[in-house]
N, C-alpha and C positions, 0 to 999 in steps of 0.2 A: 457040394461046392457052394461057397459063399456068394451072395449076390454082389455084383460089382460095386453097388453103392455102399457096401459095408466093408470094402477093402481100404487099406491105407493108401493104395495107389490112386483110387478114385478121389480120396480126400486131398491128396497132394495135387493131382491134376485140376481139381475144382478150385483149389487155392490159387494155383498159378494162373488159371484162366480168369478168375475173379480179379486178381491183382492186375493183370494185363488190361482188362476192360476198364477197371477203375483208373489206372494210370493213363491210358489213352484218352479217356474222357477228360481228365484234368488238363492234358496238353491241348486237346481240341477246344475246350471251354475257354482257354486263355488265348485263343486265336492263332495257334501255331499249326502249320500244315506239314506235319512230319509224323511218321508212325514210330511206334516203339522200336520196331526192327530197324528202321532207317537210322534212328538215333543211336541204337546199339552199334550198328556197323560203323557209323562215324566215330563213335567213342573208341571202338577197338582200333581203328586205323590211327586215330589221334594218339592213343597211348602206345602204339606199337609201329613206329615208322618202318616202312619197308616190308610189312607183314605180307605173306603170301595169301592169296585168295582162299586156298584150302584151309589155312589156319584161321582166317576170319570165319569161315563156315563152321569150323569146329567150335570156336569160342562163342559163336552166336547160336549154336544148336540148330543150324539150318543146313539144307543140302546145297551143293555147289550151284545148281541152277537158280535157286532162290537168291543166293548171294549175288550171282551175276546180274539178275534182274534189279536187285536193290542198288547195286553199284551203278548200273546203267542209268537208273532214275536219278541217283545222286549226282552223277556227272551232268546229266541233262539239266538238272535244276541248279547247277553251278555250285554245289556244295563240295564236290570232289573234282580234282584234276587227275587225269590218268596219263602218265608218261611211260614210254617203252624203256626197258632196260637196254643199254647199248650192247651188253654181252649176250642177252637172250631176248630177242624180239617177241617171243611168245608170252613173256611175263610183263606185267605192268607195275609201275610204282604208283601207288595211290597217295595223294596228298590233299589234305583239307585246304579248301580255298578260304579266303577271308569270310565269305558268307557261311561256309561250313563251320568255321570256328565260332562265328557269331551265334548261329542257331544252337550249337552245343552249349555255349555260355548262357544263352537265353533260357534254355529249357532245364539247365542243371538245378536251379532252385525248385522247380516243379518236381523233378525226379527225387530230389532230397526230401521234399515234403511228402511225396507219395510213399516213399520207403518208411518214413517216420510214422505216417498214418497207419500203414499196413501192420506195423509191429507194436502199435499202441496197446498198452496194458500187458505186454509180454516182457518179463524181466530179462536182463542180460544173461542170466544163468539158463533160463528156458530157451533163449535163442541159441546159446552155445550147445545145449543138449540137442536141440532140433538139428543143428548143423552136423553134429556127430552122428546122429541117427540116420540122417539122409545120406551122409557120406558112407556109412556102413552099407546101406542099401545099394548105393552106386558101386561100391567095391564088390559086393556079393554078385552083382550082375555082370561085372567085368572079369570075374575070375573063372 
């Protein structure tokens, strides 16, 4: 059996964790008090009005309880507004507040710069090959 450090999965996980730490540091260093996950949840809601919480969790690669905690914090910080649906009181409609939209707009240049830095020196062809390979691994695991 190969040592875990020598598997492709270790390299993928290390890459993801390194990127997340780098990206969070860039946001923090510029004085913003928001986590990568909070920003991702805001972005998902902003891009998908009326999205169900289970779909937010799926898109953010988080479990339902984690997304619930993130949403609670975002509501408390006035980045999100939560309204009940008239036809189903168990569901909530999540809407970005002005402050939520502002923070997303403020951090977007940092997010763009982070992504650019992370793929520095990698050609578009290499990025596309990587995307295809990772998608194949994902498909293999889902079949």
